[in-house]
N, C-alpha and C positions, 0 to 999 in steps of 0.2 A: 502493496498499500503503501503513495506518496504518500509525505509528508503536508501536511497541510503549508500553503500558498502562506507570506507572509502577509499584513497586510497596513494601507499606511490611509491617513485621511491629511487633507489638506485643509486649511484654515484660511481664508481671505480675510482679513478684517479690516477697519479704517480705524483706529482712532489716533488721539492729541492725549494719551494719558498714558502712552506704554510702559513707565514707570508705575505706574498702579498696575496694572497687569500683570508685568512681570513681579511684583511685592501676593499679587493672588495664588500665581503658582507659583513660585518659590515654598508657600507657605501650605498649597496643596502637594505637593510636591512630597512636603515633610507627614504629609498625616498622611495621605496614602502611599506609602511607599513599604509601606507589606502586602501590600494588594498582590496577588498570584495573577492575575489579568492585567493587570495594567500594561501601560507603554511602554513601550523596552530603547524608544530611543527618543530625541523633539530633536526639531535644526526648526531654529527661530529665524527668518527673512525677512530684512527688510526692505523694498522699493528706489531703487537710485533716483528714480523719474519721478514716483509718489512718495512724498518723504510722511506721510502720516500713515499710507499702505502698508502692511505688512502680512507675509504669509510663514504659517506654521506649519508644519511634516512632522508628524507626530507616524509614531510607525510602531507595531503593534505584530507578537510572534501572529496573529491566525485572527481571521476575521472575528470567528466567535470571541474570543479574547479580548476585541473590539466592541461587539456587543457588551458584552457582560460592563465591561468597563461606562459605556453608555444607559444602560440600564441603572446606573449607583445613582442613588441619589446626591452622596456627594459631589459624584460630575455634575446631574444638571444643577447644581447649585451653585458650582463658580462657574459652569458655561453662563446664567444668569448672571451673576455676576460679573462674566467679563464681559459680554454682551451689553451691559449698561453703560460700560463705560468707551465704547465704538461709538465713532456717527454715521456709522449705518452698519444694517444688520449681517454678523458673516456669513459667509458660503463657502459648503461642504464641499469638497468634493470624494468619495468615495476610491482607493484604487487597490488594485493587486502587486504587491511588489513580484517582478518578475526577473530583476538580476540585479543585484547590489555590489559592488565594488570598491573598497576600501583604497585610496594612495596614501601611498606615505612620501 
């Protein structure tokens, strides 16, 4: 049987309060660190052409782990708090990871 595909979600949002969003994320990381189904990697990108636009890529071991994470009430609370700090609603793109390479 093939191993499950890794899963990534891209969150596209705009905010002029990124420091507050970072603090919320750091606090959530500490509170939720022991969950077996949480994200395994996060990459935060800042758009060079649109100064208040950010893209966050969150990777999970599987789609099932991402669904469990999304269904967790703590995740919902965090998403609401972060959305309140955005200047437009976040947009979400769900992706199956086809390939990943780390370069040194």
